[in-house]
Biotite code that builds the C-alpha atoms (Angstrom):
import biotite.structure as struc

atoms = struc.array([
    struc.Atom([-16.344, 61.344, 57.620], chain_id="A", res_id=1, res_name="MET", atom_name="CA", element="C"),
    struc.Atom([-17.902, 58.428, 59.381], chain_id="A", res_id=2, res_name="THR", atom_name="CA", element="C"),
    struc.Atom([-16.410, 57.197, 62.522], chain_id="A", res_id=3, res_name="PRO", atom_name="CA", element="C"),
    struc.Atom([-14.767, 53.677, 62.264], chain_id="A", res_id=4, res_name="LYS", atom_name="CA", element="C"),
    struc.Atom([-15.974, 50.917, 64.590], chain_id="A", res_id=5, res_name="LEU", atom_name="CA", element="C"),
    struc.Atom([-13.242, 49.153, 66.338], chain_id="A", res_id=6, res_name="LEU", atom_name="CA", element="C"),
    struc.Atom([-13.949, 45.547, 67.419], chain_id="A", res_id=7, res_name="ARG", atom_name="CA", element="C"),
    struc.Atom([-12.511, 45.246, 71.014], chain_id="A", res_id=8, res_name="ILE", atom_name="CA", element="C"),
    struc.Atom([-13.491, 41.602, 71.348], chain_id="A", res_id=9, res_name="VAL", atom_name="CA", element="C"),
    struc.Atom([-11.693, 39.115, 69.248], chain_id="A", res_id=10, res_name="PRO", atom_name="CA", element="C"),
    struc.Atom([-13.740, 37.077, 66.968], chain_id="A", res_id=11, res_name="LEU", atom_name="CA", element="C"),
    struc.Atom([-13.562, 33.782, 68.607], chain_id="A", res_id=12, res_name="ASP", atom_name="CA", element="C"),
    struc.Atom([-14.747, 35.291, 71.945], chain_id="A", res_id=13, res_name="ALA", atom_name="CA", element="C"),
    struc.Atom([-18.409, 35.104, 70.909], chain_id="A", res_id=14, res_name="SER", atom_name="CA", element="C"),
    struc.Atom([-18.133, 31.405, 70.198], chain_id="A", res_id=15, res_name="ARG", atom_name="CA", element="C"),
    struc.Atom([-16.423, 30.782, 73.419], chain_id="A", res_id=16, res_name="ARG", atom_name="CA", element="C"),
    struc.Atom([-19.368, 32.719, 74.965], chain_id="A", res_id=17, res_name="MET", atom_name="CA", element="C"),
    struc.Atom([-21.992, 30.530, 73.228], chain_id="A", res_id=18, res_name="THR", atom_name="CA", element="C"),
    struc.Atom([-20.284, 27.370, 74.488], chain_id="A", res_id=19, res_name="VAL", atom_name="CA", element="C"),
    struc.Atom([-19.563, 28.467, 77.961], chain_id="A", res_id=20, res_name="SER", atom_name="CA", element="C"),
    struc.Atom([-22.976, 29.341, 79.330], chain_id="A", res_id=21, res_name="TRP", atom_name="CA", element="C"),
    struc.Atom([-24.763, 26.102, 78.388], chain_id="A", res_id=22, res_name="PRO", atom_name="CA", element="C"),
    struc.Atom([-21.706, 24.332, 80.215], chain_id="A", res_id=23, res_name="LEU", atom_name="CA", element="C"),
    struc.Atom([-22.086, 26.579, 83.182], chain_id="A", res_id=24, res_name="GLY", atom_name="CA", element="C"),
    struc.Atom([-25.851, 25.970, 83.144], chain_id="A", res_id=25, res_name="LEU", atom_name="CA", element="C"),
    struc.Atom([-25.377, 22.125, 82.937], chain_id="A", res_id=26, res_name="ALA", atom_name="CA", element="C"),
    struc.Atom([-22.842, 22.295, 85.862], chain_id="A", res_id=27, res_name="VAL", atom_name="CA", element="C"),
    struc.Atom([-25.361, 24.238, 87.863], chain_id="A", res_id=28, res_name="LEU", atom_name="CA", element="C"),
    struc.Atom([-28.193, 21.883, 87.229], chain_id="A", res_id=29, res_name="VAL", atom_name="CA", element="C"),
    struc.Atom([-25.904, 18.908, 88.040], chain_id="A", res_id=30, res_name="ALA", atom_name="CA", element="C"),
    struc.Atom([-24.872, 20.412, 91.218], chain_id="A", res_id=31, res_name="THR", atom_name="CA", element="C"),
    struc.Atom([-28.432, 21.427, 92.182], chain_id="A", res_id=32, res_name="VAL", atom_name="CA", element="C"),
    struc.Atom([-29.655, 17.672, 91.438], chain_id="A", res_id=33, res_name="PHE", atom_name="CA", element="C"),
    struc.Atom([-26.593, 16.394, 93.520], chain_id="A", res_id=34, res_name="ALA", atom_name="CA", element="C"),
    struc.Atom([-27.363, 18.488, 96.511], chain_id="A", res_id=35, res_name="LEU", atom_name="CA", element="C"),
    struc.Atom([-31.234, 17.512, 96.254], chain_id="A", res_id=36, res_name="PHE", atom_name="CA", element="C"),
    struc.Atom([-30.272, 13.680, 95.971], chain_id="A", res_id=37, res_name="PHE", atom_name="CA", element="C"),
    struc.Atom([-27.849, 13.890, 98.978], chain_id="A", res_id=38, res_name="TRP", atom_name="CA", element="C"),
    struc.Atom([-30.506, 15.725, 101.097], chain_id="A", res_id=39, res_name="GLY", atom_name="CA", element="C"),
    struc.Atom([-33.113, 13.137, 99.976], chain_id="A", res_id=40, res_name="TRP", atom_name="CA", element="C"),
    struc.Atom([-30.907, 10.201, 100.972], chain_id="A", res_id=41, res_name="THR", atom_name="CA", element="C"),
    struc.Atom([-30.143, 11.665, 104.418], chain_id="A", res_id=42, res_name="ARG", atom_name="CA", element="C"),
    struc.Atom([-33.620, 11.701, 105.497], chain_id="A", res_id=43, res_name="GLY", atom_name="CA", element="C"),
    struc.Atom([-34.611, 8.437, 104.092], chain_id="A", res_id=44, res_name="SER", atom_name="CA", element="C"),
    struc.Atom([-34.568, 6.495, 107.286], chain_id="A", res_id=45, res_name="ASP", atom_name="CA", element="C"),
    struc.Atom([-37.094, 9.075, 108.981], chain_id="A", res_id=46, res_name="ALA", atom_name="CA", element="C"),
    struc.Atom([-39.375, 8.825, 105.923], chain_id="A", res_id=47, res_name="ARG", atom_name="CA", element="C"),
    struc.Atom([-39.411, 5.003, 106.103], chain_id="A", res_id=48, res_name="VAL", atom_name="CA", element="C"),
    struc.Atom([-39.962, 4.991, 109.857], chain_id="A", res_id=49, res_name="LEU", atom_name="CA", element="C"),
    struc.Atom([-42.895, 7.607, 109.511], chain_id="A", res_id=50, res_name="ALA", atom_name="CA", element="C"),
    struc.Atom([-44.589, 5.309, 106.873], chain_id="A", res_id=51, res_name="GLY", atom_name="CA", element="C"),
    struc.Atom([-44.589, 2.395, 109.102], chain_id="A", res_id=52, res_name="LEU", atom_name="CA", element="C"),
    struc.Atom([-47.777, 1.323, 110.991], chain_id="A", res_id=53, res_name="PRO", atom_name="CA", element="C"),
    struc.Atom([-47.628, 2.566, 114.627], chain_id="A", res_id=54, res_name="THR", atom_name="CA", element="C"),
    struc.Atom([-47.520, -0.829, 116.176], chain_id="A", res_id=55, res_name="ALA", atom_name="CA", element="C"),
    struc.Atom([-44.699, -2.195, 113.961], chain_id="A", res_id=56, res_name="GLU", atom_name="CA", element="C"),
    struc.Atom([-42.798, 1.113, 114.466], chain_id="A", res_id=57, res_name="ARG", atom_name="CA", element="C"),
    struc.Atom([-43.002, 0.800, 118.191], chain_id="A", res_id=58, res_name="ALA", atom_name="CA", element="C"),
    struc.Atom([-41.981, -2.860, 118.193], chain_id="A", res_id=59, res_name="ARG", atom_name="CA", element="C"),
    struc.Atom([-39.052, -1.649, 115.953], chain_id="A", res_id=60, res_name="LEU", atom_name="CA", element="C"),
    struc.Atom([-38.235, 1.307, 118.351], chain_id="A", res_id=61, res_name="PHE", atom_name="CA", element="C"),
    struc.Atom([-38.103, -1.124, 121.376], chain_id="A", res_id=62, res_name="GLN", atom_name="CA", element="C"),
    struc.Atom([-35.935, -3.816, 119.441], chain_id="A", res_id=63, res_name="LEU", atom_name="CA", element="C"),
    struc.Atom([-33.605, -0.756, 118.245], chain_id="A", res_id=64, res_name="THR", atom_name="CA", element="C"),
    struc.Atom([-33.369, 0.744, 121.872], chain_id="A", res_id=65, res_name="ARG", atom_name="CA", element="C"),
    struc.Atom([-32.505, -2.674, 123.425], chain_id="A", res_id=66, res_name="SER", atom_name="CA", element="C"),
    struc.Atom([-29.845, -3.352, 120.790], chain_id="A", res_id=67, res_name="LYS", atom_name="CA", element="C"),
    struc.Atom([-28.353, 0.076, 121.244], chain_id="A", res_id=68, res_name="ALA", atom_name="CA", element="C"),
    struc.Atom([-28.322, -0.124, 125.032], chain_id="A", res_id=69, res_name="GLU", atom_name="CA", element="C"),
    struc.Atom([-26.609, -3.623, 124.620], chain_id="A", res_id=70, res_name="ALA", atom_name="CA", element="C"),
    struc.Atom([-24.004, -2.589, 122.102], chain_id="A", res_id=71, res_name="LEU", atom_name="CA", element="C"),
    struc.Atom([-23.058, 0.733, 123.791], chain_id="A", res_id=72, res_name="CYS", atom_name="CA", element="C"),
    struc.Atom([-22.174, -0.925, 126.960], chain_id="A", res_id=73, res_name="THR", atom_name="CA", element="C"),
    struc.Atom([-19.578, -3.177, 125.290], chain_id="A", res_id=74, res_name="GLU", atom_name="CA", element="C"),
    struc.Atom([-16.046, -1.828, 124.488], chain_id="A", res_id=75, res_name="HIS", atom_name="CA", element="C"),
    struc.Atom([-14.913, -2.061, 120.919], chain_id="A", res_id=76, res_name="GLY", atom_name="CA", element="C"),
    struc.Atom([-18.338, -1.726, 119.424], chain_id="A", res_id=77, res_name="LEU", atom_name="CA", element="C"),
    struc.Atom([-18.438, 2.175, 119.203], chain_id="A", res_id=78, res_name="GLU", atom_name="CA", element="C"),
    struc.Atom([-19.178, 2.197, 115.467], chain_id="A", res_id=79, res_name="GLU", atom_name="CA", element="C"),
    struc.Atom([-22.067, -0.166, 115.844], chain_id="A", res_id=80, res_name="GLN", atom_name="CA", element="C"),
    struc.Atom([-23.233, 1.789, 118.874], chain_id="A", res_id=81, res_name="CYS", atom_name="CA", element="C"),
    struc.Atom([-23.211, 5.000, 116.930], chain_id="A", res_id=82, res_name="ARG", atom_name="CA", element="C"),
    struc.Atom([-25.038, 3.511, 114.105], chain_id="A", res_id=83, res_name="ALA", atom_name="CA", element="C"),
    struc.Atom([-27.889, 2.217, 116.283], chain_id="A", res_id=84, res_name="GLU", atom_name="CA", element="C"),
    struc.Atom([-28.131, 5.490, 118.182], chain_id="A", res_id=85, res_name="VAL", atom_name="CA", element="C"),
    struc.Atom([-28.334, 7.375, 114.952], chain_id="A", res_id=86, res_name="ASP", atom_name="CA", element="C"),
    struc.Atom([-31.228, 5.325, 113.936], chain_id="A", res_id=87, res_name="LEU", atom_name="CA", element="C"),
    struc.Atom([-32.840, 5.435, 117.286], chain_id="A", res_id=88, res_name="LEU", atom_name="CA", element="C"),
    struc.Atom([-32.831, 9.302, 117.130], chain_id="A", res_id=89, res_name="SER", atom_name="CA", element="C"),
    struc.Atom([-34.895, 9.079, 114.003], chain_id="A", res_id=90, res_name="GLN", atom_name="CA", element="C"),
    struc.Atom([-38.023, 7.455, 115.622], chain_id="A", res_id=91, res_name="PHE", atom_name="CA", element="C"),
    struc.Atom([-40.729, 9.769, 116.618], chain_id="A", res_id=92, res_name="PRO", atom_name="CA", element="C"),
    struc.Atom([-41.082, 7.615, 119.676], chain_id="A", res_id=93, res_name="GLU", atom_name="CA", element="C"),
    struc.Atom([-37.724, 8.704, 121.019], chain_id="A", res_id=94, res_name="CYS", atom_name="CA", element="C"),
    struc.Atom([-38.794, 10.769, 124.104], chain_id="A", res_id=95, res_name="GLY", atom_name="CA", element="C"),
    struc.Atom([-36.710, 12.713, 126.619], chain_id="A", res_id=96, res_name="ALA", atom_name="CA", element="C"),
    struc.Atom([-35.291, 9.682, 128.146], chain_id="A", res_id=97, res_name="ASP", atom_name="CA", element="C"),
    struc.Atom([-34.438, 8.408, 124.674], chain_id="A", res_id=98, res_name="CYS", atom_name="CA", element="C"),
    struc.Atom([-32.888, 11.706, 123.699], chain_id="A", res_id=99, res_name="GLN", atom_name="CA", element="C"),
    struc.Atom([-30.566, 11.807, 126.706], chain_id="A", res_id=100, res_name="THR", atom_name="CA", element="C"),
    struc.Atom([-29.481, 8.228, 125.759], chain_id="A", res_id=101, res_name="PHE", atom_name="CA", element="C"),
    struc.Atom([-28.877, 9.517, 122.358], chain_id="A", res_id=102, res_name="VAL", atom_name="CA", element="C"),
    struc.Atom([-27.002, 12.467, 123.451], chain_id="A", res_id=103, res_name="ALA", atom_name="CA", element="C"),
    struc.Atom([-24.697, 10.447, 125.583], chain_id="A", res_id=104, res_name="ARG", atom_name="CA", element="C"),
    struc.Atom([-23.611, 8.068, 122.700], chain_id="A", res_id=105, res_name="TYR", atom_name="CA", element="C"),
    struc.Atom([-24.095, 10.215, 119.519], chain_id="A", res_id=106, res_name="LYS", atom_name="CA", element="C"),
    struc.Atom([-20.689, 11.420, 118.130], chain_id="A", res_id=107, res_name="PRO", atom_name="CA", element="C"),
    struc.Atom([-19.764, 14.991, 118.548], chain_id="A", res_id=108, res_name="ARG", atom_name="CA", element="C"),
    struc.Atom([-19.005, 17.195, 115.731], chain_id="A", res_id=109, res_name="GLY", atom_name="CA", element="C"),
    struc.Atom([-15.248, 17.874, 115.145], chain_id="A", res_id=110, res_name="SER", atom_name="CA", element="C"),
    struc.Atom([-13.412, 20.482, 113.118], chain_id="A", res_id=111, res_name="ARG", atom_name="CA", element="C"),
])
């Protein structure tokens, strides 16, 4: 007598399997793409600044530094100050004294 084979998995399970793995792959690809896009846009200011001619970037750095210093001394303009300080920190010209200024006004992380 030959042994009888028992089907442990229901018949519709194989169909669900063929549908679920492409869906899972699509979700994975979409997640990777979204993370890549988010990372790319986060560094966009630094890429634009690095692409500017040196003289133009130096002028923009001085203008941004002056604007940040003016904004950060005024009460009630904290958001604008933080935005300027964040931009200022992206410049390659931001040396030790600039980094000290940035550290003083850059928002601290919170939990």
